[in-house]
N, C-alpha and C positions, 0 to 999 in steps of 0.2 A: 597528209594525215597529221592530226594534232597529237601532241605527246600526252600520254596517260598520266594524270597527276597522282594516281594511286601508289606507284612504287615509292615516290618521295614521302608520302604520308606514312607508309609502312616503315621506312628507314627512320623517320623521326620518332615513331612510336617504339621502335625496337631499341633505340639508344637508351642505355641505362641513365637514369636521372639520379643525381646526387640528392640524398635526403639528409637533412640536418637532424641530429638527435633532438627529440623533444625533451626539454627539461621540465621535470615535475616540480611545481612549487612546494616548498617545505611548509608543512602545516604544524602549528604549535598544538600542544595538548589542549589548550583552551579553545582554539579554533575547531579542533576535532570534536570536542564536546558540544560546541555550538552547532556544528553541522549535523551531528547525531541527534541533538534535541529537536531539530526541525522536522524530523520524521515521526515525532510522537506528539500526542495531545495529552494534556493533564486533566485528570478527573478525580473525584473524591470517592474513596472506598473506605467505609467504616471510619470516617472522620479524617483520614489521611490522604494527602495528594499523591497519586501515582501516575506514571506515564505508560500509555499504551499506543500501539500503532493506530492511526485514525481508521474508523470503520470503513471508509471508502477503499482502503488498501487491504482489507481482510480478504484472504483467499476463500474460495468456495468451500474447500475442505475444512477450513477453520470454522466456517458457519455451520457445517454439518456437525462438528464437535459440539458447538454451542447448542444446536437444536436437539442433539442426542442427549444433552445433559452432562456431557463430559467436560465439566467446567475447568478442572485442573489442566487437562491437555490443551483446552482452548486458551486458558490464561498463559500457559507456557509459550504459546505461539505469539500472542499479542502484547504481553507485558514487556516492558523494558527489563532486561536481565536482572538488573539490581532490584527492581520492584517486584519481580516474581517471588523472590524469597520473602519479601514483606507480605505479599498476598498469602503465601502458605502459612505464615505466622498468624495472620489475621483470622483465617478460617471463617470467611463470611458466610452468612445464610444465603439462601437462594434469593430472597427478597432484596437483601443488600447488594448482591451481585447484579441483579437485574436493574436496580436503581443506578448502580455504577455504570453499566453499559449504556443506559439512557443518558446519563450525565456526560459520558464520553462523546456520544453522538451529538448532543447539544453543543458541547464545547467546540466540536469541529464543524458545526453548522450542518449536520447531516441527520437523517432520520433512519431509525432502525425498523420502522413500521413495515408492514407487508405491502408489496406492490399491488396496485389495483388490477394488474393484468392488462392485456391488450383491450383497446376500445372496440366495441362492437362495430361491425361494418355499417357505413352510412348508406350503402346500396341496399335496396329492397330485393329480397329474394323471391323468385317466382315459385308459387306453390303449384304442385302437380295434382 
């Protein structure tokens, strides 16, 4: 009868393995700002450049705020915290805000237009 290799595998798996502590690299303030800036796109609102989260990263709930016309709540979600205060001071019109969101989409290479929806089936349906 051949020896069963399973008990040896269990013993190897049961042995505690020593783990080396992972050292986190230190990040300078300038590097932290650069990392943070990568998550935003720049667009123009009322003649000033502001940073927002790219449209592809907007949550569905944020889109609902925008579609419902709750622009302040939407802006609070997508604007960089420093630029949200500037947005409040600017108090843009609806047209200015819509132009701004379109500009942000263009800057990030995305479209805010409506989806065309699913394509119709290429199969013919049988009529009864």
